[in-house]
VORO-717527 format. One record per atom (N, C-alpha, C): residue in one letter; x, y, z. Coordinates in steps of 0.001 Angstrom, whole numbers, padded with zeros to 6 digits, always signed. Each point is the difference from the previous one (the first is absolute). Example, Ala and Ser with C-alpha at 12.3 -4.5 7.8 and 13.67 -1.06 7.14 Angstrom:
# residues 2
A+013190-005690+007800 A-000890+001190+000000 A+000900+001200+000000 S-000350+001050-000720 S+000820+001190+000060 S-000770+001090+000730 
//
This chain:
# residues 331
M+092963+096276+125467 M+000568+000058-001341 M-000855+000893-000877 A+000582+000917-000744 A-000754+000886-000873 A-000597-000807-001145 D-001236+000363-000386 D-000685-000720-001056 D+000355+000561-001374 S+000648+001157-000025 S+000288+000655-001264 S+001424-000306-000438 V+000138-000501-001250 V+001304-000311-000575 V+000269+001021-001097 P+001176+000650-000013 P+000275+000993-001052 P+000117-000654-001369 H-000472+000714-001028 H+000068-000483-001370 H+000424+001143-000910 G+000367-000337-001227 G+000214+001016-001008 G-001342+000561-000452 G+000061+000999-000884 G-001229+000586-000502 G-000611+001062+000892 N+000687+000343+001101 N-000515+001014+000928 N+000357+001402-000494 L-000455+000315-001201 L+000440+001209-000685 L-000562+001267+000644 R-001216-000062+000507 R-000573+001186+000648 R+000816+000397+001239 E+000459-001003+000716 E+000845+000278+001164 E+001295+000693-000431 A+000603-000490-001103 A+001235+000618-000499 A-000258+001419-000488 A-001119+000212-000689 A-000318+001333-000514 A-000162+001003+001148 H-000618-000452+001076 H-000176+000873+001177 H+001349+000260+000672 R+000818-001038+000126 R+001268+000136+000718 R+000963+000931-000728 Y+000046-000105-001334 Y+000974+000790-000765 Y-000624+001232-000667 D-001290+000199+000244 D-000698+001180-000512 D+000136+000134-001517 I-000233-001118-000688 I+000007-000038-001464 I-001379-000491-000435 P-000679+000690-000898 P-001347-000422-000423 P-000022-001441-000491 L-001079-000679+000288 L-000126-001422-000310 L+000258-000283-001485 E-000495+000872-000865 E+000115-000242-001437 E+001423+000194-000528 D+000899+000532+000821 D+001379+000241-000443 D+000954-001138+000365 W-000529-001085+000557 W+000856-001096+000446 W+000158-001071-001074 L+001134-000670+000040 L+000232-001254-000716 L+000066-001088+001064 D-001018-000841+000049 D-000094-001009+001062 D+000647-001300-000457 L+001175-000298+000546 L+000727-001245-000292 L+000071-000890+001241 S-000943+000161+000901 S+000099-000650+001306 S-000680-001363+000080 T-000684-000457-001073 T-000854-001171+000172 T+000401-001243-000776 G+000697+000108-001117 G+000272-001178-000815 G-001185-000425-000850 I-000934+000911-000238 I-001163-000285-000844 I+000316+000421-001437 N-000395-000826-000953 N+000213+000301-001416 N-000592+001375-000330 P+000814+000961-000447 P-000533+001331-000289 P-000808+000055-001294 C+000067-001070-000789 C-000755-000068-001257 C-000995-001158+000100 G-000964+000164+000881 G-000902-001086+000335 G-000963-000384-001102 Y-000716-001093+000242 Y-000927-000535-000989 Y-001127+000990-000284 P-000288+000266-001282 P-001084+000922-000356 P-001354-000703+000060 V-000667+000104+001127 V-001250-000729+000217 V-001087+000518-000945 P-000672-000893-000732 P-001123+000430-000851 P-001148+000551+000849 P-000930+000720-000619 P-001138+000533+000750 P-000728-001083+000789 V-000414+000354+001208 V-000660-000956+000885 V-001470-000133-000386 P-000504-001219-000215 P-001417-000177-000313 P-000881+000534+001133 P-001126+000618-000309 P-000866+000554+001051 P-000396-001012+001071 D-000210-001266-000391 D-000412-001008+000983 D+001061-000238+001069 A+001272+000242-000344 A+001059-000198+000994 A-000154+000973+001162 W-000598+001159-000257 W-000244+000981+001057 W-001282-000303+000764 R-001002-000542-000696 R-001325-000132+000603 R-000205-001302+000753 R+000617-001080-000489 R-000270-001325+000560 R+001036-000381+001063 L-000425-000836+000932 L+000950-000567+000957 L+000938-000960-000729 P+001269-000060+000390 P+000923-000960-000623 P-000477-001428+000234 E+000263-000867-000991 E-000402-001405+000097 E+001231-000892-000103 D+000131-000909+000958 D+001185-000855+000045 D+000094-000946-001189 D-001128-000276-000657 D+000016-000952-001110 D+000075+000704-001352 D+000606+001199-000018 D+000096+000744-001261 D+001191-000397-000847 G+000781-000979+000431 G+001123-000499-000784 G+001336+000664+000300 L+000029+000973+000920 L+001260+000695+000273 L+001035-000932+000612 A-000417-000860+000932 A+000955-000915+000632 A+000629-000930-001032 A-000805-000513-000918 A+000527-000887-001040 A+000907+000766-000951 C-000363+001241-000307 C+000840+000841-000861 C+001367+000219+000647 A+000008+000264+001310 A+001253+000201+000720 A+000833-001272+000037 A-000650-001133+000230 A+000730-001268+000037 A+000685-000259-001343 R-000674+000318-001110 R+000616-000171-001324 R+001185+000945-000157 Y-000180+001251+000385 Y+001083+000973-000161 Y+001235-000406+000808 Y-000212-000428+001241 Y+001135-000347+000859 Y+000512-001419-000229 G-000749-000816-000732 G+000392-001395-000165 G-000166-000787+001281 A-001044+000338+000769 A-000230-000614+001307 A-001240-000885-000036 P-000055-001024+000853 P-001198-000838+000044 P-001241+000750+000477 S+000149+000903+000979 S-001137+000708+000589 S+000438+001387+000429 A-000960+000915+000047 A+000295+001373+000405 A-001189+000589+000740 L+000292+000854+000975 L-001032+000702+000754 L+000218+001497-000139 P-000965+000734-000585 P+000134+001462-000070 P-000131+000616+001394 V+000882+000961+000296 V-000035+000705+001287 V+000213+001492-000242 A-000311+000802+000990 A+000128+001454-000122 A+001457+000416+000171 G+000838-000385-000955 G+001429+000212+000123 G+000586-001081+000897 S+001262-000339-000201 S+000614-001039+000834 S+000019+000405+001470 Q-000137+001303+000267 Q-000039+000476+001381 Q-001103-000685+000802 A-001161-000223-000623 A-001112-000648+000702 A+000385-001411+000429 A+000709-000713-000870 A+000427-001357+000334 A+001082+000003+001066 I+000930+000947-000093 I+001090+000076+000975 I-000551+000156+001411 R-001044+000785+000150 R-000557+000254+001331 R-000893-001137+000485 T-000487-000834-000904 T-000960-001041+000384 T+000640-001373+000121 L+000962-000314-000866 L+000588-001343-000029 L+000613-000453+001329 P+000766+000859+000702 P+000673-000502+001204 P-000932-000634+001027 A-001221+000503+000121 A-000943-000550+000972 A-000534-001364-000419 L+000160-000346-001276 L-000475-001296-000488 L+001056-001088+000130 L+001238+000382+000338 L+001098-000956+000102 L+000253-000379+001457 R+000491-001210+000183 R+000350-000451+001354 R+001043+000944+000597 R-000250+000428+001219 R+000938+000934+000638 R+001368-000647+000164 G+001024+000783-000307 G+001354-000526+000091 G+001011+001098-000214 T+001152-000385-000507 T+001092+000942-000255 T+000072+000283-001493 A-000020+001288-000334 A-000006+000413-001401 A+001296+000725-000326 G+000632-000404-001094 G+001237+000637-000448 G-000282+001058-001050 V+000513+001208+000232 V-000186+001129-000909 V+001355+000666-000193 A+000327+000355-001237 A+001268+000678-000276 A+000064+001320+000764 P+001210+000432+000400 P+000117+001223+000806 P-000485+001242-000726 L+000208+000076-001317 L-000463+001144-000776 L-000831-000522-001160 T-001317+000086+000156 T-000928-000463-001014 T-001280+000788+000164 Y-001059-000384-000704 Y-001263+000711+000109 Y-000447+000015+001457 G-000296+001198+000511 G-000114+000186+001444 G-001257-000488+000653 E-000989-000475-000754 E-001274-000399+000607 E+000013-001423+000564 Y+000954-000825-000426 Y-000060-001409+000387 Y+000234-000233+001484 A+001087+000517+000521 A+000314-000258+001407 A-001117+000475+000932 P-000530+001230-000138 P-001100+000417+000883 P-001238-000879-000133 A-000320-000433-001220 A-001183-000828-000193 A+000147-001343+000708 F+001176-000610-000094 F+000206-001283+000668 F+000067+000174+001514 E+000581+001089+000459 E+000041+000246+001447 E-001401+000190+000560 R-000847+000737-000704 R-001366+000212+000476 R-000756-001319+000127 A+000330-000969-000838 A-000672-001294+000031 A+000639-000963+000991 G+000995+000455+000768 G+000584-000822+001049 G+001221-000788-000390 H+000565+000253-001173 H+001215-000698-000419 H+001234+000727+000537 R+001096-000749+000157 R+001280+000589+000384 R+000806+000265-001266 I+000581+001185-000108 I+000741+000395-001194 I+001500-000146+000244 V+000689-000644-000939 V+001455-000088+000041 V+000540+000422-001360 T+001281+000339-000032 T+000629+000454-001240 T+000280-001170-000926 L-000377+000139-001258 L+000225-001022-001008 L+001273+000294-000775 D+000857-000995-000143 D+001189+000101-000838 D-000373-000501-001388 V-000194+000918-000945 V-000468-000388-001332 V+001091-000670-000828 T+001235-000031+000503 T+001089-000671-000717 T+000168-001448+000438 A-000788-000431+000999 A+000172-001345+000547 A-000517-001058-000973 R+000703-001110-000070 R-000468-001119-000822 R-001144-000716+000702 D+000155-000219+001308 D-001014-000698+000784 D-000495+000893+001121 L-001260-000183+000361 L-000605+000815+001044 L+000246-000609+001377 P+000121+000829+001032 P+000092-000527+001361 P-001251-000812+000347 A+000184-001053+000766 A-001131-000850+000372 A-001000+000731+000880 S+000410+001118+000578 S-000888+000747+000892 S-001055+000809-000743 L+000152+000151-001309 L-000936+000826-000756 L-001245-000798-000383 D-001154+000601+000257 D-001271-000593-000426 D-000493+000612-001306 H+000225+001287-000153 H-000467+000713-001190 H+001118+000915-000495 V+000039+000210-001310 V+000971+000911-000601 V-000733+000893-000978 I+000328+001282+000051 I-000555+000979-000925 I+001164+000617-000755 V-000043-000090-001319 V+001092+000536-000815 V-000586+000710-001209 A+000500+001192-000280 A-000365+000713-001214 A+001012-000333-001086 N-000479-000304-001188 N+000891-000445-001072 N-000449+000587-001345 P+000719+001015-000526 P+001168+000660+000593 P-000373+000793+001231 N+001003+000209+000854 N-000286+000662+001268 N-000196+001499-000189 N-000913+000514+000762 N-000270+001431+000056 N+000449+000494+001370 P+001084+000821+000082 P+000575+000806-001065 P+001348-000463-000534 T+000619-001052+000537 T+001414-000255-000287 T+000256-000648-001359 A-001064-000422-000703 A+000099-000619-001323 A+000635-001389+000033 E+000242-000557+001189 E+000542-001353+000092 E-000981-001002-000601 R+000543-001059-000595 R-000825-001064-000566 R+000404-001338+000612 V-000997-000822+000260 V+000236-001360+000486 V-000383-000944-001134 S+000846-000972-000281 S-000250-000884-001133 S-001243-000853+000253 R-000595-000419-001077 R-001179-000871+000072 R+000341-001311+000719 D+001160-000564-000285 D+000394-001249+000655 D+000110+000176+001512 T+000584+001125+000434 T+000127+000245+001439 T-001374+000143+000640 L-000882+000736-000649 L-001338+000183+000560 L-000745-001325+000119 L+000118-000847-001002 L-000679-001302+000069 L+000601-000879+001092 R+001319+000112+000202 R+000629-000753+001079 R-000494+000522+001349 W-000072+001317+000149 W-000528+000575+001241 W-001433-000458+000247 H-000809+000006-001061 H-001395-000424+000181 H-000075-001442+000483 A+000799-000864-000589 A-000017-001404+000419 A+000384-000135+001463 Q+001005+000756+000435 Q+000418-000066+001403 Q-001114+000494+000935 L-000657+001092-000369 L-001074+000542+000839 L-001227-000909-000014 A-000375-000483-001178 A-001198-000836-000111 A+000151-001301+000787 S+001228-000491+000102 S+000217-001256+000733 S-000323+000138+001479 R-000024+001258+000508 R-000357+000218+001405 R-001276+000832+000139 G-000814-000006-001056 G-001282+000675+000063 G+000071+001501-000134 G+001114+000504-000561 G+000183+001439-000135 G-000405+000510-001369 T+000257+001287-000211 T-000455+000671-001223 T+001095+000916-000548 L+000164-000025-001311 L+000853+000952-000694 L-000894+000982-000740 I+000156+001284+000316 I-000731+001062-000690 I+000998+000760-000851 V-000249+000056-001308 V+000878+000698-000920 V-000753+001194-000579 D+000506+001188+000266 D-000582+001227-000528 D+000654+000292-001344 E-000774-000138-001067 E+000522+000217-001347 E-000572+001285-000611 A-000122+001029+000829 A-000590+001259-000463 A+000758+000601-001175 F+001317-000232-000066 F+000823+000584-001059 F+000459-001049-001009 A-000681-001146-000065 A+000471-001102-000835 A-000501+000048-001434 D-001018+000799-000300 D-000602-000056-001334 D+000982+000370-001109 A+000903+000925+000273 A+000950+000413-001028 A+001027-001081-000304 D+000198-000938+000933 D+000906-001128-000216 D-000483-001163+000861 P-000962-000789-000513 P-000615-001050+000813 P+000748-001326+000005 S+001277-000012-000399 S+000724-001264-000168 S+000124-000794+001295 A+000041+000681+001158 A+000146-000708+001279 A-001329-000175+000724 S-001108+000333-000651 S-001301-000062+000662 S-000362-001429+000393 L-000682-000120+001124 L-000515-001300+000446 L-001502-000119-000232 A-000558+000867-000833 A-001444-000015-000226 A-000495-001370-000445 D+000775-000671-000848 D-000440-001284-000538 D+000080-001130+001018 E+000602+000258+001158 E+000177-001035+001027 E-000994+000152+001150 T-000948+000924-000105 T-000793+000371+001176 T-001135-000963+000332 A-000085-001127-000693 A-000912-001052+000470 A+000574-000716+001217 R+001287+000221+000274 R+000648-000661+001140 R-000507+000590+001319 K-000300-000855+000938 K-000402+000448+001332 K+001168+000716+000671 G-000285+001120+000642 G+001046+000735+000697 G+000773+000967-000876 L-000492+000274-001204 L+000635+000967-000882 L-001017+001057-000401 V+000345+001260+000225 V-000868+001123-000349 V+000815+001001-000810 V-000537+000435-001129 V+000630+001038-000809 V-000951+001188-000073 L+000523+001184+000263 L-000784+001229-000082 L+000428+000782-001234 R-000979+000438-000787 R+000290+000792-001193 R-000770+001316+000055 S+000617+001032-000552 S-000564+001343+000016 S-000246+000481-001423 V-001096+000715-000186 V-000276+000622-001288 V+000558+001421-000039 G+000375+000528+001144 G+000367+001407+000087 G+001337+000357-000602 K+000986-000887+000046 K+001365+000375-000358 K+000232-000040-001507 Y+000041-001193-000587 Y+000287-000170-001419 Y-001073+000643-000881 F-001257-000176+000365 F-001088+000568-000789 F-000236+001476+000314 G+000644+000521+001048 G-000164+001407+000344 G-001411+000348+000426 L-000677-000930+000677 L-001399+000192+000389 L-000161-000067+001515 A+000912+000634+000726 A-000035-000078+001457 A-001286+000563+000578 G-000585+000989-000670 G-001178+000658+000548 G-001246-000857+000038 I-000068-001083-000774 I-001215-000817+000010 I-000003-001009+001142 R+001136-000162+000695 R+000111-000913+001139 R-000489-001397-000351 A+000743-000672-000862 A-000323-001369-000385 A+001261-000846+000014 G-000138-001215+000477 G+001097-000949+000012 G-000568-001402+000039 F+000883-000999+000062 F-000449-001385-000030 F+000841-000859+000931 V-000671-000958+000622 V+000673-001008+000802 V-000053-001303-000775 L+001152-000625-000177 L+000109-001276-000693 L+000378-001051+001039 A-000845-000988+000168 A+000228-001028+001020 A-000935-001170-000277 A+000105-001048+000817 A-000893-001150-000129 A-001436+000421+000346 P-000997-000583-000665 P-001391+000413+000207 P-000487+000026+001452 P+000362-000960+000868 P-000501+000094+001376 P+000410+001291+000704 L+001250+000439-000178 L+000440+001236+000630 L-000674+001202-000653 L-000184-000034-001311 L-000675+001110-000674 L-001435+000136+000495 R-000684-001126+000219 R-001370+000076+000514 R-000018+000588+001405 E+000950-000413+000826 E+000067+000522+001367 E+000312+001489-000002 L+000931+000413-000843 L+000344+001411-000088 L-001169+000809-000557 G-000655-000519-001029 G-001145+000694-000564 G-001105+000194+001011 S-000236-001020+000835 S-001019+000109+001055 S+000384+001053+001023 A+001295+000073+000345 A+000452+000987+000986 A-000107+001423-000544 L+000249+000175-001294 L-000044+001331-000594 L-001425+000475-000246 G-000921-000929-000248 G-001386+000367-000228 G-000293+000321-001454 A-001216+000471-000231 A-000485+000226-001358 A+000512+001316-000583 W+000017+000065-001343 W+000234+001236-000757 W+001345+000657+000318 T+001038-000793+000041 T+001314+000563+000348 T+000588+000844-001129 V-000348-000299-001245 V+000500+000768-001142 V-001203+000534-000767 G-000080+001319-000161 G-001147+000635-000620 G-000087-000226-001503 G-001181+000294-000547 G-000259-000230-001413 G+000941+000728-000950 P+000232+001312+000147 P+000927+000688-000900 P+001410-000583+000053 A+000462-000385+001195 A+001322-000616+000120 A+000038-001347-000705 R-001058-000776+000115 R-000041-001307-000650 R+000048+000167-001518 H-000685+001005-000507 H+000043+000288-001439 H+001421+000353-000435 A+000660+000889+000756 A+001348+000432-000358 A+000976-001173+000006 V-000083-000840+001020 V+000931-001127+000110 V-000212-000994-001133 R-001242-000317-000299 R-000255-000969-001059 R+000553+000505-001341 C-000224+001267-000296 C+000525+000565-001244 C+001525-000083-000029 A+000635+000351+001107 A+001463-000011+000058 A+000556-001412-000151 F-000637-000981+000643 F+000486-001377-000061 F-000160-000603-001389 E-000969+000457-000756 E-000251-000586-001316 E+000759+000708-001119 D+000631+001126+000303 D+000709+000776-001019 D+001454-000461-000087 R+000220-001095-000699 R+001332-000598-000074 R+000989+000885-000755 A-000484+000723-001006 A+000905+000868-000763 A+000551+001108+000890 W-000857+000621+000815 W+000468+001042+000918 W+001000-000583+000991 Q-000259-001199+000478 Q+000894-000629+000974 Q+001384-000228-000600 R+000061-000515-001233 R+001304-000249-000636 R+000766+001301-000180 E-000673+001019-000508 E+000652+001276-000231 E+000472+000623+001306 T-000838-000091+001019 T+000337+000598+001291 T+001156-000736+000665 R+000006-001306-000097 R+001103-000767+000593 R+001331+000404-000630 D-000007+000202-001315 D+001223+000397-000697 D+000463+001389+000437 H-000930+000962+000039 H+000461+001360+000304 H+000348+000157+001478 L-000637-000768+000894 L+000386+000067+001407 L+001388-000595+000207 Q+000309-001070-000719 Q+001350-000562+000085 Q+001036+001041-000427 R-000278+000683-001102 R+000940+001021-000483 R+000109+001166+000980 D-001149+000458+000508 D+000024+001153+000896 D+000632-000343+001348 G-000185-001247+000457 G+000651-000405+001243 G+001509+000052-000118 V+000518-000480-001134 V+001445+000060-000251 V+000448+001456-000137 R-000815+000800-000662 R+000347+001417-000195 R+000115+000720+001346 L-000940-000251+000899 L+000052+000648+001317 L+001217-000471+000779 S+000264-001292-000035 S+001162-000537+000703 S+001289+000635-000504 H+000151+000106-001317 H+001209+000598-000577 H+000109+001481+000364 L-001127+000717-000002 L+000018+001412+000355 L+000512+000190+001427 L-000479-000827+000915 L+000427+000116+001391 L+001468-000383+000167 M+000434-001039-000703 M+001397-000413+000102 M+000930+001053-000601 Q-000448+000684-001054 Q+000805+001069-000582 Q+000228+001143+000985 H-000907+000117+000976 H+000150+001043+001020 H+000598-000550+001296 G+000605-001189-000093 G+000784-000523+001109 G-000741-000855+000986 F-001240-000404-000298 F-000777-000790+000955 F+000064-001489-000328 D-000076-000809+001039 D-000051-001456-000134 D-001465-000396-000156 A-000460-000143-001236 A-001421-000208-000278 A-000334-001486-000088 H-001038-000402+000725 H-000562-001350-000067 H-001395+000157-000593 S-000270-000703-001103 S-001155+000403-000786 S-000937-001144-000362 T-001274+000361-000174 T-001009-000801-000676 T-000460+000842-001197 P-000849-000544-000867 P-000490+000831-001102 P-000847+001189+000442 L-000438+000043+001270 L-000897+001072+000440 L+000620+000963+001008 F+001143-000327+000561 F+000629+000923+000944 F+001457-000375+000195 S+000750+000940+000550 S+001380-000244+000430 S+000115+000332+001475 W+000880-000720+000678 W+000250+000203+001430 W+001476+000316+000173 I+000290+001092+000708 I+001391+000392+000184 I+000299+000161+001490 P+000828-000899+000563 P+000460+000194+001379 P+001102+001048+000030 T-000130+000965+000872 T+001004+001052+000121 T-000103+000638+001376 P+001130+000275+000656 P-000060+000600+001338 P-000702+001354+000025 D-000037+000692-001138 D-000627+001318-000048 D-001362-000055-000686 A-000732-001114+000181 A-001303-000141-000652 A-000970+001100+000418 S+000031+000368+001267 S-000908+001042+000475 S+000304+001334-000677 G+001282+000347-000075 G+000387+001240-000654 G-000331-000010-001475 L+000184-001150-000651 L-000317-000108-001422 L-001500+000159-000221 Q-000810-000654+000850 Q-001445+000154-000150 Q-000415+001462+000152 Q+000573+000677+000994 Q-000367+001394+000227 Q+000459+000889-001153 S+001186-000254-000538 S+000494+000804-001118 S-000880-000171-001234 L-000413-001236-000281 L-000896-000235-001120 L-001379+000612+000274 A-000445-000095+001239 A-001312+000556+000343 A-000041+001507-000183 R+001092+000672+000322 R+000025+001455-000199 R-000091+000369-001478 R+000233-000992-000869 R-000150+000191-001445 R-001299-000616-000504 G-000883-000350+000916 G-001316-000511-000374 G-000013-001441-000463 I+000986-000800+000431 I+000051-001415-000361 I-000102-000817+001281 W-001033-000818+000100 W-000258-000737+001231 W+000431-001451-000147 T+000768-000500+000981 T+000493-001366+000020 T-000355-000623+001353 R+000316-001269+000171 R-000335-000696+001237 R+001267-000286+000800 F+000008+000448+001248 F+001155-000152+000896 F-000217-001193+000920 F+001076-000772+000238 F-000050-001138+000912 F+001152+000106+000990 A-000304-000284+001268 A+001034-000018+001038 A-000348-001087+001000 L+000945-000904+000237 L-000152-001041+001007 L+001277-000067+000833 P-000102-000328+001279 P+001203-000144+000819 P+000961-001026-000613 E+001272+000306+000050 E+001058-000885-000469 E-000037-000239-001513 M-000720+000846-000738 M+000002-000094-001461 M+000258+001388-000578 T+000699+000044-001115 T+000229+001271-000679 T-001332+000584-000455 T-000176+001291+000180 T-001220+000634-000487 T-000056-000101-001519 S-001195+000173-000563 S-000148-000241-001438 S-001193+000758-000558 L-000013+000087-001332 L-001121+000592-000723 L-000504-000990-001042 R-001308+000012-000198 R-000601-000682-001155 R-000487+001072-000965 I+000338-000183-001280 I-000349+000976-001022 I-000732-000715-001126 G-001226+000439-000277 G-000792-000599-001057 G+000330+000585-001366 L-000679-000509-001020 L+000273+000402-001376 L-000634+001346-000335 P+000747+000906-000614 P-000649+001128-000659 P-000811-000511-001195 G-000910+000836-000489 G-000810-000398-001136 G+000432+000684-001281 A-000445+001224-000211 A+000320+000747-001213 A+001470+000398-000019 E+000506+000312-001201 E+001406+000376-000142 E+000337+001231+000839 G-000944+000919+000143 G+000249+001166+000835 G+000247-000366+001449 E-000634-001059+000471 E+000215-000454+001374 E+001374-000636+000168 W+000434-000756-001005 W+001362-000553+000032 W+001031+001126+000032 A-000198+001017-000827 A+000935+001127-000033 A+000007+000736+001333 R-001166+000116+000620 R-000096+000686+001293 R+000764-000758+001080 L-000141-001331+000014 L+000727-000803+000987 L+001501+000083-000244 K+000415-000108-001255 K+001431+000078-000316 K+000576+001342+000425 R-000708+001075-000279 R+000459+001335+000376 R+000115+000133+001515 A-000995-000523+000719 A+000010+000098+001459 A+001170-000791+000589 L+000250-001202-000527 L+001126-000790+000499 L+001323+000690-000258 T+000119+000641-001158 T+001214+000751-000316 T+000186+001167+000959 E-001060+000729+000276 E+000075+001129+000911 E+000322-000439+001422 V-000606-001091+000429 V+000270-000514+001350 V+001455-000445+000118 G+000498-000671-001033 G+001386-000445+000008 G+000975+001155+000027 A-000357+001070-000721 A+000895+001173-000022 A+000000+000712+001338 
//
């Protein structure tokens, strides 16, 4: 099995393939907030000193998420690759089209992967673990809080685990299970990269019961999140005014992107940070946009319609550029 999973943000590869200079691209392939948090200057000690676990970042994160406990990690990716080995080997349910790192990580740890039906009220008795992104990346599907809690109860009754990836939940946290993570067998993963637009600092958090957090922290080792990243995250989590303003404008921009795509004939499924459009000509659409210097994310799975994920433009000039490109492609 290949260890490399394709992701958005591979802009250098696109620039080489289409022979367009890197600086001439509009990158809409990731779903990252294009108007990210303006991090204040980093204190000199953050560069010079080793990170300290008792600096209050975990407590700051727990307050922000409304969770009993939190563990800082080097992006949720670090937890995704480490958690499966800490769970009892069994059968793990993963949606057919979701974040691509989960199935390989569980397979490497000896689990059997089966397809998860995210519309099911009750889980099959054969499932030991379930991994669900809420909202889902890339399809924008949402699972209700009540359904997730019912799934957790079913899994916990047989010693299983529900892992909920809430990487895109900050813009609309109404279905979040962060406040329920004292329950055994429930893990919530949160990312700082998407809503806060800070993907480059590689910081995220695991919300779970303290025994599992201690075990995961021991497996990951010391200094998982560096000093400058810890400074940036703490500032972002404490800036409530920026969060309120950003939540409002992302909601508006998410609707704006969805309407723009629907005006050009696409069936858009949207979150505040990206839209997903299933279309048989997704490959051709991606290539047509790429020839105009606009990069998107292509998805193809057997027995499923091909699709594109398109993130938010930022400045008004970027919105105009996307609208013009869609008009030209349609013509």
